[in-house]
C-alpha positions in Angstrom: 0.0 0.0 0.0 1.4 3.3 -1.1 1.3 6.3 1.3 2.0 9.8 0.2 3.3 13.2 1.5 3.1 16.8 0.3 6.2 17.8 -1.7 7.3 20.4 0.9 10.4 21.2 -1.2 8.0 22.8 -3.8 4.9 23.7 -1.9 4.0 25.8 1.1 0.5 25.5 2.6 -1.7 26.9 5.2 -5.2 25.9 6.4 -7.8 28.7 6.7 -10.9 27.5 8.6 -11.7 24.2 6.9 -10.0 24.8 3.6 -6.3 24.7 2.6 -4.3 26.8 0.3 -1.1 25.5 -1.3 1.4 27.6 -3.3 3.9 26.0 -5.7 7.0 28.1 -5.2 8.6 26.9 -8.4 5.9 27.9 -10.9 3.7 30.3 -8.9 0.5 28.3 -9.2 -1.7 28.1 -6.1 -4.4 25.7 -5.2 -7.5 25.8 -2.9 -8.6 22.5 -1.4 -12.1 22.1 0.0 -12.9 21.0 3.5 -13.2 17.3 2.7 -10.1 17.5 0.5 -8.3 19.1 3.5 -9.5 16.2 5.6 -8.0 13.7 3.1 -4.8 15.6 2.9 -4.4 15.6 6.7 -4.8 11.8 6.7 -2.2 11.5 3.9 0.1 13.7 6.0 -0.3 11.3 8.9 1.1 8.6 6.6 -2.1 6.7 5.9 -2.4 4.9 2.6 -5.5 5.4 0.4 -6.9 2.1 1.7 -6.5 3.2 5.3 -8.0 6.6 4.6 -11.0 4.8 3.1 -11.4 2.8 6.4 -11.2 6.0 8.4 -13.7 7.9 6.3 -16.1 4.9 6.2 -16.4 5.1 10.0 -17.2 8.9 9.7 -19.6 9.1 6.7 -22.7 7.4 5.5 -22.0 7.3 1.7 -19.4 4.5 1.9 -20.0 3.3 -1.6 -19.0 6.6 -3.1 -15.8 7.0 -1.1 -13.3 4.9 -3.1 -14.0 6.8 -6.4 -14.0 10.2 -4.7 -10.8 9.7 -2.6 -8.9 7.8 -5.3 -9.8 10.5 -7.9 -8.7 13.3 -5.5 -5.4 11.6 -4.6 -4.7 11.0 -8.3 -5.4 14.7 -9.1 -3.0 15.8 -6.2 -0.4 13.6 -7.8 -1.0 14.9 -11.3 -0.5 18.5 -10.0 2.8 17.4 -8.4 1.5 18.1 -4.9 2.1 14.5 -3.6 5.2 12.3 -3.5 5.3 8.7 -2.4 6.2 8.3 1.2 9.8 7.0 1.4 10.4 3.4 2.4 10.9 3.0 6.1 8.8 6.1 7.0 6.9 5.9 10.3 3.9 3.6 10.3 0.5 5.2 10.3 -1.8 5.4 13.2 -5.3 4.5 11.9 -6.8 3.9 15.3 -5.9 7.5 16.3 -7.5 8.9 13.2 -10.7 6.8 13.7 -11.1 8.3 17.2 -11.9 11.7 15.8 -15.3 11.4 14.2 -16.4 14.4 12.1 -20.1 15.1 12.6 -21.5 11.8 13.6 -22.5 8.9 11.4 -25.3 10.8 9.6 -23.0 13.0 7.5 -22.3 12.4 3.8 -18.8 12.9 2.4 -18.9 15.7 -0.2 -16.6 15.3 -3.2 -13.1 16.8 -2.4 -12.3 19.6 -4.7 -8.9 20.9 -5.8 -9.0 24.2 -7.6 -6.0 25.5 -9.4 -5.3 29.2 -9.9 -2.7 31.0 -12.1 -3.9 34.6 -11.7 -1.1 35.6 -9.3 1.6 33.5 -10.9 3.8 36.4 -12.0 3.5 38.2 -8.7 4.4 35.0 -6.7 7.4 34.4 -8.9 8.9 37.9 -8.4 8.8 37.4 -4.6 12.4 37.5 -3.4 12.0 34.2 -1.5 12.7 32.6 -4.8 16.1 34.3 -5.0 17.7 33.0 -1.7 20.0 30.2 -0.8 19.3 27.4 1.6 20.6 29.7 4.3 17.6 32.0 3.9 17.0 35.7 3.5 19.0 37.9 2.8 21.7 35.4 1.6 21.7 34.6 -2.1 
């Protein structure tokens, strides 16, 4: 079972309320992820595989039959956009039981399709930011 992680060498991200914004520092594209997408991304960041995420979400939501297509499609889109990388071999094991202990809104809630929206309207502005012109030592070193 493959587990994934966010490519933190290329992306910075921040959660605002229930949604997440990711910025690709290499090409200036940024992404908005819906609340259920953010939930999936948090589970991926915990090291869970897609199969384990489906187990967790099945315990939280009533539309279990729709979950595989929704989650697998969303993870595939994250990979297509270069947001996810396979978790390296030997990475810490996931903690599915911990994730299952945090139910969302009870068993009567339906899982809405996770949405990844890509924006390029600020691409030029993001690319002229001086953070792109620094060495690994940080600002103001070049």
